[in-house]
Each structure stands twice: as structure tokens, then as C-alpha cells.
C-alpha positions as a Markdown table, in Angstrom:
| # | Residue | x | y | z |
|---|---|---|---|---|
| 1 | Met | -0.1 | -0.3 | 0.2 |
| 2 | Ser | 1.2 | 3.4 | -0.8 |
| 3 | Tyr | 2.2 | 5.8 | 1.8 |
| 4 | Cys | -0.7 | 8.1 | 3.3 |
| 5 | Ile | -1.4 | 11.1 | 4.3 |
| 6 | Gly | -4.6 | 12.2 | 6.3 |
| 7 | Val | -5.5 | 15.4 | 4.7 |
| 8 | Thr | -7.7 | 17.5 | 6.9 |
| 9 | Gly | -8.4 | 21.3 | 7.7 |
| 10 | Gly | -12.0 | 23.8 | 8.5 |
| 11 | Ile | -14.7 | 24.3 | 5.3 |
| 12 | Gly | -13.0 | 27.2 | 3.7 |
| 13 | Ser | -9.6 | 26.1 | 4.0 |
| 14 | Gly | -8.6 | 25.2 | 0.7 |
| 15 | Lys | -8.1 | 21.6 | 1.3 |
| 16 | Ser | -8.6 | 20.3 | -2.5 |
| 17 | Ser | -6.6 | 23.6 | -4.3 |
| 18 | Ala | -3.5 | 21.8 | -2.1 |
| 19 | Ala | -4.5 | 18.3 | -3.5 |
| 20 | Arg | -5.0 | 19.6 | -6.9 |
| 21 | Leu | -1.5 | 20.9 | -7.0 |
| 22 | Phe | -0.1 | 17.6 | -5.2 |
| 23 | Ala | -1.5 | 16.0 | -7.8 |
| 24 | Glu | 0.0 | 17.9 | -10.9 |
| 25 | Arg | 3.1 | 16.6 | -8.8 |
| 26 | Gly | 1.8 | 13.1 | -8.9 |
| 27 | Ala | 0.0 | 12.2 | -5.7 |
| 28 | Ala | -2.2 | 10.6 | -5.7 |
| 29 | Val | -5.6 | 11.6 | -4.1 |
| 30 | Val | -8.6 | 9.9 | -2.3 |
| 31 | Asp | -11.1 | 12.5 | -1.5 |
| 32 | Thr | -14.3 | 11.5 | 1.0 |
| 33 | Asp | -16.3 | 14.1 | -0.3 |
| 34 | Glu | -16.2 | 12.4 | -3.7 |
| 35 | Ile | -17.0 | 10.1 | -2.3 |
| 36 | Ala | -20.2 | 11.1 | -0.3 |
| 37 | Arg | -21.1 | 12.5 | -3.8 |
| 38 | Glu | -21.1 | 9.6 | -5.8 |
| 39 | Leu | -23.2 | 7.7 | -3.1 |
| 40 | Thr | -25.1 | 10.1 | -2.9 |
| 41 | Ala | -25.6 | 10.9 | -6.6 |
| 42 | Pro | -29.2 | 8.7 | -8.4 |
| 43 | Gly | -28.9 | 5.1 | -8.1 |
| 44 | Gly | -26.0 | 5.7 | -5.6 |
| 45 | Ala | -25.4 | 2.9 | -3.0 |
| 46 | Gly | -26.5 | 4.9 | -0.1 |
| 47 | Met | -29.9 | 6.5 | -1.5 |
| 48 | Ala | -32.5 | 3.3 | -1.0 |
| 49 | Ala | -31.1 | 3.8 | 2.3 |
| 50 | Ile | -31.5 | 7.4 | 3.1 |
| 51 | Ala | -34.7 | 6.7 | 1.2 |
| 52 | Arg | -36.1 | 4.6 | 3.8 |
| 53 | Ala | -34.6 | 6.6 | 6.4 |
| 54 | Phe | -35.5 | 9.7 | 5.6 |
| 55 | Gly | -38.5 | 9.9 | 3.5 |
| 56 | Pro | -38.7 | 11.7 | -0.3 |
| 57 | Ser | -39.0 | 15.1 | 1.4 |
| 58 | Val | -34.7 | 15.0 | 0.9 |
| 59 | Ile | -34.9 | 13.2 | -2.2 |
| 60 | Ala | -34.2 | 15.7 | -5.2 |
| 61 | Ala | -36.5 | 14.7 | -8.5 |
| 62 | Asp | -33.8 | 13.2 | -10.6 |
| 63 | Gly | -33.3 | 10.6 | -7.1 |
| 64 | Ser | -30.5 | 12.1 | -5.9 |
| 65 | Leu | -30.0 | 13.3 | -2.7 |
| 66 | Asp | -31.0 | 16.7 | -1.9 |
| 67 | Arg | -28.1 | 17.9 | -0.1 |
| 68 | Ala | -29.2 | 22.0 | 1.1 |
| 69 | Ala | -32.8 | 19.9 | 2.4 |
| 70 | Met | -30.4 | 17.3 | 4.1 |
| 71 | Arg | -28.1 | 20.0 | 5.5 |
| 72 | Glu | -31.3 | 21.9 | 7.0 |
| 73 | Leu | -32.8 | 19.1 | 8.6 |
| 74 | Val | -29.2 | 17.6 | 10.4 |
| 75 | Phe | -27.5 | 20.3 | 11.4 |
| 76 | Ser | -30.9 | 21.2 | 13.3 |
| 77 | Asp | -31.0 | 17.5 | 14.8 |
| 78 | Ser | -27.8 | 15.8 | 16.1 |
| 79 | Thr | -29.7 | 12.1 | 16.4 |
| 80 | Arg | -30.7 | 12.7 | 12.7 |
| 81 | Arg | -27.5 | 14.1 | 11.5 |
| 82 | Gln | -26.5 | 10.6 | 13.8 |
| 83 | Gln | -29.0 | 8.8 | 11.3 |
| 84 | Leu | -27.2 | 10.0 | 8.1 |
| 85 | Glu | -23.3 | 9.2 | 9.3 |
| 86 | Ala | -24.4 | 5.2 | 10.1 |
| 87 | Ile | -26.0 | 4.9 | 6.4 |
| 88 | Leu | -22.2 | 7.0 | 4.7 |
| 89 | His | -19.7 | 6.5 | 6.7 |
| 90 | Pro | -19.7 | 2.9 | 6.9 |
| 91 | Leu | -19.9 | 3.2 | 3.0 |
| 92 | Ile | -17.1 | 5.9 | 2.8 |
| 93 | Gly | -15.3 | 4.6 | 4.7 |
| 94 | Ala | -14.9 | 1.1 | 2.3 |
| 95 | Glu | -14.8 | 2.9 | -0.9 |
| 96 | Ala | -12.2 | 5.1 | 0.5 |
| 97 | Arg | -9.9 | 2.4 | 1.6 |
| 98 | Gln | -10.1 | 0.4 | -1.3 |
| 99 | Arg | -9.1 | 2.9 | -3.0 |
| 100 | Val | -6.5 | 3.8 | -0.9 |
| 101 | Arg | -5.3 | 0.7 | -1.2 |
| 102 | Ala | -5.5 | -0.2 | -5.1 |
| 103 | Ala | -3.3 | 3.7 | -4.9 |
| 104 | Thr | 0.6 | 3.2 | -7.3 |
| 105 | Ala | 1.5 | 6.6 | -6.9 |
| 106 | Pro | 4.5 | 6.8 | -4.4 |
| 107 | Tyr | 2.0 | 8.0 | -1.8 |
| 108 | Val | -1.8 | 9.2 | -2.0 |
| 109 | Leu | -3.7 | 12.0 | -0.2 |
| 110 | Leu | -6.9 | 11.0 | 2.0 |
| 111 | Leu | -8.6 | 14.0 | 2.1 |
| 112 | Val | -11.2 | 13.7 | 5.2 |
| 113 | Pro | -13.0 | 17.1 | 6.3 |
| 114 | Leu | -13.9 | 15.4 | 10.4 |
| 115 | Leu | -10.0 | 13.2 | 10.3 |
| 116 | Leu | -9.3 | 14.1 | 14.0 |
| 117 | Glu | -12.6 | 15.0 | 14.9 |
| 118 | Thr | -13.7 | 11.0 | 14.3 |
| 119 | Gly | -10.3 | 9.4 | 13.9 |
| 120 | Arg | -11.8 | 7.0 | 11.7 |
| 121 | Tyr | -8.8 | 6.1 | 9.5 |
| 122 | Gly | -6.4 | 5.8 | 11.9 |
| 123 | Asp | -5.5 | 2.3 | 10.7 |
| 124 | Ile | -4.3 | 4.1 | 7.6 |
| 125 | Val | -2.7 | 7.0 | 8.1 |
| 126 | Gln | 0.4 | 7.3 | 8.6 |
| 127 | Arg | 0.4 | 11.0 | 8.6 |
| 128 | Val | -1.4 | 13.9 | 9.3 |
| 129 | Leu | -1.0 | 17.2 | 6.9 |
| 130 | Val | -3.6 | 20.2 | 8.4 |
| 131 | Ile | -4.6 | 22.8 | 5.6 |
| 132 | Asp | -5.1 | 25.9 | 7.8 |
| 133 | Cys | -6.4 | 29.7 | 7.6 |
| 134 | Ala | -7.9 | 32.7 | 9.6 |
| 135 | Glu | -11.9 | 31.7 | 10.7 |
| 136 | Ser | -12.5 | 35.0 | 8.3 |
| 137 | Thr | -10.9 | 34.0 | 5.2 |
| 138 | Gln | -13.0 | 30.6 | 5.7 |
| 139 | Ile | -16.4 | 32.2 | 5.9 |
| 140 | Gln | -15.1 | 34.8 | 3.1 |
| 141 | Arg | -14.3 | 31.8 | 0.6 |
| 142 | Thr | -17.3 | 29.6 | 1.7 |
| 143 | Val | -20.0 | 31.9 | 1.4 |
| 144 | Ser | -18.1 | 33.3 | -1.7 |
| 145 | Arg | -18.4 | 29.5 | -3.6 |
| 146 | Ser | -21.1 | 28.2 | -2.4 |
| 147 | Gln | -25.0 | 29.4 | -1.4 |
| 148 | Leu | -24.4 | 29.3 | 2.6 |
| 149 | Ser | -24.8 | 31.7 | 4.8 |
| 150 | Glu | -22.4 | 33.2 | 7.2 |
| 151 | Glu | -24.4 | 32.0 | 9.9 |
| 152 | Ser | -24.7 | 28.8 | 8.4 |
| 153 | Val | -21.0 | 28.9 | 7.7 |
| 154 | Arg | -20.3 | 29.6 | 11.8 |
| 155 | Ala | -22.5 | 26.7 | 12.0 |
| 156 | Ile | -20.3 | 23.8 | 10.4 |
| 157 | Met | -17.2 | 25.3 | 12.1 |
| 158 | Ala | -18.5 | 25.3 | 15.9 |
| 159 | Ala | -19.0 | 21.4 | 14.1 |
| 160 | Gln | -15.4 | 20.9 | 13.7 |
| 161 | Leu | -12.4 | 21.3 | 16.0 |
| 162 | Pro | -11.0 | 24.4 | 16.5 |
| 163 | Arg | -8.2 | 25.4 | 14.6 |
| 164 | Glu | -5.3 | 25.2 | 17.2 |
| 165 | Lys | -6.3 | 21.6 | 18.3 |
| 166 | Arg | -6.5 | 20.6 | 14.8 |
| 167 | Arg | -3.1 | 22.5 | 14.6 |
| 168 | Glu | -1.7 | 20.8 | 18.0 |
| 169 | Gln | -2.5 | 17.0 | 16.3 |
| 170 | Ala | -0.7 | 18.2 | 13.0 |
| 171 | Asp | 2.2 | 16.3 | 11.8 |
| 172 | Asp | 2.1 | 19.2 | 8.9 |
| 173 | Val | 0.5 | 22.5 | 8.5 |
| 174 | Ile | 0.0 | 24.2 | 4.9 |
| 175 | Asn | -1.1 | 28.2 | 5.9 |
| 176 | Asn | -3.7 | 29.5 | 3.2 |
| 177 | Asp | -4.3 | 33.0 | 3.9 |
| 178 | Gly | -2.4 | 33.7 | 0.7 |
| 179 | Asp | -2.2 | 33.8 | -3.1 |
| 180 | Leu | -1.8 | 30.4 | -5.3 |
| 181 | Glu | 1.2 | 30.7 | -5.4 |
| 182 | Gln | 2.5 | 31.1 | -1.9 |
| 183 | Leu | -0.2 | 27.4 | -1.9 |
| 184 | Arg | 2.5 | 26.0 | -4.2 |
| 185 | Gly | 5.3 | 26.9 | -2.7 |
| 186 | Gln | 4.3 | 25.0 | 0.1 |
| 187 | Val | 3.0 | 22.0 | -1.9 |
| 188 | Val | 6.3 | 22.0 | -3.2 |
| 189 | Ala | 8.3 | 21.5 | -0.2 |
| 190 | Leu | 5.8 | 19.1 | 1.0 |
| 191 | His | 5.8 | 16.8 | -2.2 |
| 192 | Gln | 9.6 | 16.8 | -1.7 |
| 193 | Arg | 9.0 | 15.6 | 1.6 |
| 194 | Tyr | 6.8 | 12.9 | 1.0 |
| 195 | Leu | 8.6 | 11.4 | -1.7 |
| 196 | Glu | 11.6 | 10.5 | 1.1 |
| 197 | Leu | 9.1 | 9.5 | 3.7 |
| 198 | Ala | 7.4 | 7.0 | 1.1 |
| 199 | Asp | 11.2 | 6.0 | -0.1 |
| 200 | Ser | 12.4 | 5.4 | 3.4 |
| 201 | Arg | 9.6 | 3.0 | 4.3 |
| 202 | Arg | 10.0 | 0.9 | 1.1 |
| 203 | Asp | 13.6 | 0.3 | 2.3 |
């Protein structure tokens, strides 16, 4: 199995942007959000159980998950959120592990928004990379790219670990308050480090 780095960070921190830069240099990327979208697409492996548990109000016309309706439901009701997680997390975990084990790149990045909160991938993650930025930057980015209000973004952030706690648990931190070139410079340095770590693990 390839050397596996778990990548996490608060909403709007830039995990996907960083992952794209690593992928350009040959890293494999497994994104649990992407897997979740596949599972909740029309005909996705999670949709039958979601429909049974939550009813038609969270199902879009095309048979996919109505993400806005579900978000509103689970953020106001922790029991319903746990119910959704009980359906999706085992499916996401199984698929993510399969993709990590199948990766042939020198190392693989496993993107998990709540990696540190759940501790769910400790069996395959050898190192933790946190993508970090100021909370004001998180809010600005998320509001500008999505249809979420600032209040909704703050509610999501409140359900995640505080910045300082994430940084404390990180093996590596990328500071992503700057522009793309600043991000790229940090990625290039870490990419070299990860190649060396992957090589030493094979020796």
C-alpha cells in the first residue's frame, strides 16, 4: 500500500486546492467528499437506505440526495445527523480504504474533513497534514463559493475542531491565507518530503 497522508482542515481552508497541486506532482488523491457525492448521486449505493430512513423530502427529482434539504435537517437535529452518518460513513470508509490500497503513486492523500474529530482512518493514515487559514478567510471563501449564509458557515465551523486543536494534532501544516503561488511553494516542499518518507518506508 502507498504511504498515506490524511489531509484535513476546516471548511473553506483550501483542502481541494492543495490536493490538486499535489496531484499535479504525481500524488494520488482519495477524496471522501467526492465518494459521498457518488454514493448520493442518482442510483448511488447510499440512496435506498437514505430514502427509507428520511423519506421523500430529502430526495431530489432526479433521485439524488437533496443536499440543501438534508443539510438543513441534520444541522438542526443531531439524532438525524447520526442516522445519516450511520448510513454513509461505513460505505465511504470501505470505498476510501479500497482506493487507498489500490493507489500506485509513491504516496496517497486521503482528504477527510473530520479526520481528527472522528479518528476513523487511523488504521491507514501514517501522517496528518492540516490545511489552515484564518476563520475570517474560511467564512469569506465558503460564502463566496456556495449558497450558504455566514450563519450556516459558522454553524458548520462550530461542529469542527477549533483551529489550534487541529494544528496541535498535525504532523505538517500548510498556511493557506495567501495566494496560489504561496500555496504552491508549500506544496512543492512537502511533496519532496513525502517522496522521501515514502522511499524510506519501502527500504
